[in-house]
N, C-alpha and C positions, 0 to 999 in steps of 0.2 A: 504494500500500500504506500502511496506517495505521502510525503510528509505533510503537504497541504491538505490532503483529504483527511488525514489522521487528526490534524488539529481542528478541522471543521467538525469532524465527528465528535471529538471531545467537547467542543463548544456546544454542540447540540445536546449531548448527554447532560452537561452541566445546566443548560437552560431547562431541560425537563425536570431535573432534580430540584431546581429552584422553584419551579411551578408547584411541584408536589409538596415541598416544604411550606410554601406560602399557603397552600390549601389546607394543610394540616394545622398550621398556626391559626387560620381563621375559624376553624371548627372548634377551637377552644380546648380540645383534649380533655373534656370533663368526663369522659368515659373511663378514666383511669381509676384505680383503687385509691391512690393518694395524690394530693395536689401539693405543689411547692408553695412556698410563702407568696411568691409573685402571683401564681395562679389563684391562690386563695383570696388574696387582696383584690385581684381583678374580678373574681366571681362575686365577692361581697360589695364591690365598689367602694372600698375603703383603703386606707394606707396600711403599710406594714405595721406601724405602731399600734393600730387598732387590733390587728390580728394578734399581736403579742399581748395586748390587754385582755382580749377574749380568752387567750390561752391561760393567762395568769388568773383570770376570774373563774376558770374551770368550765367555760362554755365550749371550748375546743380542746381536744387532746392532740398532742403532737408525737410524731415518731422521728427521732433523730438518727440520722445515718451520717456518721462523720460530723461535719460542721453544719450540714444541711438539715432543715426541718421540713417535715411533710405532715399534711393534715388529711384525715379520712374524708374522701369525697362525699360519702353519704352524710357525714356529720355537718360538713360545710353546706350542703344542699338543704338539710333540715333547718339549720340556723338561718339560712337565707329565706326560706319559706316562712319561718316564724317571725322574721324581722326583729328578733330580740336584740340583736347587736346594735340596732339603731338607737335604742333607749339609753345606751351608755354615752352617747355623744351629746345628749341634751342636758342642759343645766337645770337644776331644781330651783323652783321659784323662791323657796325660803333661803336657799344659799345665796341667791343673787341679791336679796334684800339686805342681808347683814352687812 
Protein backbone atom coordinates (compact mmCIF):
# COMPACT_ATOMS: atom_id res chain seq x y z
CA UNK A 1 0.00 0.00 0.00
CA UNK A 2 1.29 3.44 -0.85
CA UNK A 3 2.19 5.79 1.93
CA UNK A 4 -0.40 8.39 0.87
CA UNK A 5 -3.24 5.87 0.87
CA UNK A 6 -2.19 4.54 4.26
CA UNK A 7 -2.24 7.97 5.89
CA UNK A 8 -5.65 8.70 4.30
CA UNK A 9 -6.98 5.42 5.66
CA UNK A 10 -5.62 6.23 9.15
CA UNK A 11 -7.26 9.65 8.99
CA UNK A 12 -10.58 8.05 8.01
CA UNK A 13 -10.34 5.59 10.89
CA UNK A 14 -9.57 8.38 13.34
CA UNK A 15 -12.55 10.40 12.06
CA UNK A 16 -14.88 7.44 12.61
CA UNK A 17 -13.48 6.88 16.12
CA UNK A 18 -14.02 10.54 16.99
CA UNK A 19 -17.64 10.37 15.79
CA UNK A 20 -18.24 7.26 17.90
CA UNK A 21 -16.65 8.89 20.94
CA UNK A 22 -18.75 12.02 20.50
CA UNK A 23 -21.93 9.95 20.20
CA UNK A 24 -21.08 8.03 23.37
CA UNK A 25 -20.38 11.29 25.23
CA UNK A 26 -23.74 12.78 24.21
CA UNK A 27 -25.62 9.72 25.42
CA UNK A 28 -24.43 10.47 28.94
CA UNK A 29 -23.27 6.99 29.85
CA UNK A 30 -25.87 6.70 32.63
CA UNK A 31 -26.40 3.01 31.99
CA UNK A 32 -23.24 2.22 33.96
CA UNK A 33 -23.35 0.76 37.47
CA UNK A 34 -21.26 3.63 38.93
CA UNK A 35 -20.81 7.27 37.94
CA UNK A 36 -17.74 9.42 38.41
CA UNK A 37 -17.93 12.63 40.42
CA UNK A 38 -18.12 14.65 37.20
CA UNK A 39 -20.95 12.49 35.82
CA UNK A 40 -22.80 12.63 39.14
CA UNK A 41 -22.59 16.42 39.36
CA UNK A 42 -23.70 16.71 35.73
CA UNK A 43 -26.65 14.38 36.31
CA UNK A 44 -27.75 16.30 39.41
CA UNK A 45 -26.99 19.69 37.80
CA UNK A 46 -24.87 20.77 40.74
CA UNK A 47 -21.19 21.34 41.43
CA UNK A 48 -18.69 18.87 42.87
CA UNK A 49 -18.87 20.51 46.27
CA UNK A 50 -22.57 19.70 46.53
CA UNK A 51 -21.84 16.05 45.68
CA UNK A 52 -19.25 15.99 48.49
CA UNK A 53 -21.81 17.55 50.88
CA UNK A 54 -24.41 14.96 49.92
CA UNK A 55 -21.87 12.23 50.60
CA UNK A 56 -20.96 13.72 53.97
CA UNK A 57 -24.65 14.02 54.87
CA UNK A 58 -25.17 10.34 54.06
CA UNK A 59 -27.49 10.87 51.11
CA UNK A 60 -24.97 9.36 48.69
CA UNK A 61 -22.52 6.55 49.22
CA UNK A 62 -19.24 6.45 47.41
CA UNK A 63 -16.87 3.76 46.28
CA UNK A 64 -13.23 4.79 46.19
CA UNK A 65 -10.88 3.18 43.73
CA UNK A 66 -7.45 4.68 44.20
CA UNK A 67 -7.97 8.42 44.38
CA UNK A 68 -11.19 8.37 42.35
CA UNK A 69 -14.69 8.34 43.78
CA UNK A 70 -17.64 6.61 42.19
CA UNK A 71 -21.32 6.82 43.06
CA UNK A 72 -24.00 4.14 42.44
CA UNK A 73 -26.10 5.17 39.45
CA UNK A 74 -29.31 3.84 40.99
CA UNK A 75 -28.76 5.95 44.10
CA UNK A 76 -27.99 9.09 42.07
CA UNK A 77 -31.13 8.58 39.97
CA UNK A 78 -33.27 8.07 43.08
CA UNK A 79 -31.84 11.23 44.66
CA UNK A 80 -32.52 13.18 41.47
CA UNK A 81 -36.11 11.91 41.28
CA UNK A 82 -36.74 12.90 44.92
CA UNK A 83 -35.12 16.34 44.45
CA UNK A 84 -33.98 16.01 48.08
CA UNK A 85 -30.56 17.42 47.28
CA UNK A 86 -32.03 20.78 46.30
CA UNK A 87 -33.26 21.51 49.82
CA UNK A 88 -29.64 21.64 51.02
CA UNK A 89 -28.94 24.73 48.92
CA UNK A 90 -31.76 26.90 50.31
CA UNK A 91 -31.26 29.10 53.34
CA UNK A 92 -33.63 28.80 56.25
CA UNK A 93 -35.67 31.97 56.91
CA UNK A 94 -34.89 32.05 60.63
CA UNK A 95 -31.16 31.83 59.89
CA UNK A 96 -31.40 34.76 57.49
CA UNK A 97 -33.16 36.98 60.06
CA UNK A 98 -30.55 36.64 62.81
